C-alpha positions in Angstrom: 1.6 15.1 -15.5 -0.1 13.4 -18.4 -1.2 9.7 -18.2 1.8 8.3 -20.1 4.3 10.2 -17.9 2.4 9.1 -14.8 2.5 5.5 -15.8 6.2 5.7 -16.7 6.9 7.3 -13.3 5.0 4.5 -11.5 6.7 1.8 -13.5 10.1 3.2 -12.5 9.2 3.3 -8.8 8.2 -0.4 -9.0 11.4 -1.3 -10.9 13.6 0.4 -8.3 12.2 -2.0 -5.7 14.2 -4.8 -7.4 11.6 -7.4 -6.4 12.2 -11.0 -7.3 10.5 -12.7 -10.2 7.8 -14.1 -7.8 6.9 -12.0 -4.9 4.2 -11.7 -2.3 3.0 -9.1 0.2 5.8 -10.0 2.6 8.5 -9.3 0.0 6.8 -6.1 -1.2 6.6 -4.8 2.4 10.2 -5.8 3.1 11.5 -4.0 0.0 9.6 -0.8 0.9 10.6 -1.0 4.5 14.3 -1.4 3.6 14.1 1.6 1.3 12.4 3.7 4.0 14.6 2.4 6.8 11.7 1.6 9.1 9.2 -1.3 9.3 5.8 -1.5 7.8 3.3 -2.7 10.3 -0.1 -4.1 9.2 -3.2 -3.7 11.3 -6.8 -4.7 10.7 -9.3 -1.9 10.1 -12.8 -2.9 11.3 -15.5 -2.0 8.8 -18.1 0.5 9.7 -21.4 1.4 8.2 -20.3 4.9 7.2 -19.8 5.3 3.5 -17.0 7.8 3.9 -14.9 5.6 6.1 -11.6 4.7 4.3 -11.0 1.0 3.5 -7.3 1.6 3.9 -5.3 4.1 6.0 -1.6 4.8 6.0 -0.1 6.3 9.1 3.5 7.5 9.2 5.3 7.8 12.5 9.0 8.5 13.2 9.7 4.8 13.7 7.2 2.9 11.5 4.7 3.1 8.6 1.4 1.6 9.9 -1.0 0.3 7.3 -4.6 -0.3 8.3 -6.5 -2.6 5.9 -10.2 -3.3 6.0 -10.8 -6.7 7.6 -14.4 -7.2 6.4 -13.7 -7.5 2.7 -12.3 -10.1 0.3 -8.7 -11.2 0.3 -8.2 -9.9 -3.2 -9.6 -6.5 -2.1 -7.4 -6.5 1.0 -4.3 -7.1 -1.2 -5.3 -4.2 -3.5 -5.8 -1.9 -0.5 -2.4 -2.9 0.8 -0.8 -2.2 -2.5 -2.6 1.1 -2.7 -1.4 2.2 0.8 2.2 1.0 0.0 2.0 3.1 -3.2 1.3 6.2 -1.1 4.6 5.4 0.8 6.5 4.9 -2.5 5.2 8.1 -3.9 5.9 10.0 -0.7 2.4 11.5 -0.7 1.9 14.0 2.1 -1.4 12.5 3.4 -5.0 13.6 3.1 -6.6 12.9 6.5 -6.5 15.4 9.3 -6.2 14.4 12.9 -9.6 15.9 13.6 -11.4 13.4 11.4 -12.1 11.0 14.3 -10.0 8.5 12.5 -7.1 8.6 15.0 -9.4 7.5 17.8 -10.8 4.7 15.6 -7.3 3.3 14.9 -6.1 3.7 18.5 -2.9 5.7 18.0 -1.6 8.6 19.9 -2.0 11.7 17.6 1.3 13.2 18.7 3.1 10.3 17.1 1.5 10.7 13.7 3.5 12.6 11.1 1.2 11.9 8.1 -2.0 10.1 7.6 -3.9 9.3 4.4 -7.0 7.3 3.7 -9.0 6.7 0.5 -12.7 7.0 0.1 -12.6 8.4 -3.5 -10.2 8.9 -6.4 -10.6 12.6 -6.8 -7.1 13.8 -6.1 -3.9 13.4 -8.1 -2.2 11.6 -5.2 -5.1 9.0 -5.0 -5.0 8.4 -8.8 -1.2 8.0 -8.7 -1.4 5.5 -5.8 -4.2 3.6 -7.5 -2.2 3.3 -10.8 0.9 2.1 -8.9 -1.2 -0.4 -6.9 -2.6 -1.7 -10.2 0.8 -2.0 -11.7 2.0 -3.9 -8.6 -0.9 -6.3 -8.8 -0.4 -6.8 -12.6 3.2 -7.6 -12.0 2.4 -10.1 -9.3 0.1 -12.0 -11.5 1.9 -11.6 -14.9 5.2 -12.8 -13.4 3.5 -16.1 -12.5 2.9 -16.8 -16.1 6.3 -15.8 -17.6 9.6 -17.7 -17.0 11.8 -16.4 -14.2 14.3 -13.7 -15.1 16.4 -14.8 -12.1 16.0 -17.9 -9.9 14.2 -17.7 -6.5 14.7 -19.9 -3.5 11.0 -20.7 -3.0 7.7 -20.3 -4.7 6.7 -17.0 -3.2 3.1 -16.1 -3.4 0.8 -13.1 -3.2 -0.5 -14.1 0.2 -3.5 -13.2 2.3 -3.0 -10.3 4.7 -5.1 -11.6 7.6 -4.9 -15.4 7.8 
């Protein structure tokens, strides 16, 4: 898929979420959870000294999507990691981490419950590039929409909020 096709595909995925004019991480998670029919659970990922440790991990189980986001980074970076991992869900990527990576013990989940798991340490695969582009579009929409007039009214001033308060 060329860059313009990829961008159009990502923009369409974002449009289908039918998010309000102003939305935050909660509204984004709720829209994706409703589409998937299961909740999105956020967990802190403790930073390590290893350079190849993912800063975000998506774990799919039969009953929930669990997103691990690095706790020891800035709020802006956490929000981008969250958008990136949600993008993997929206794109229905198969996952890139294997259960033998030692990651399952680090996140404390029973490996028999895990259907798919992905984590990003580089942007070398098509799935990672697609998730990164969609995450960037999500973040651009969040901030751009704060400058333009509302297309439809909202009940409250929703914000792109911090993940770990």
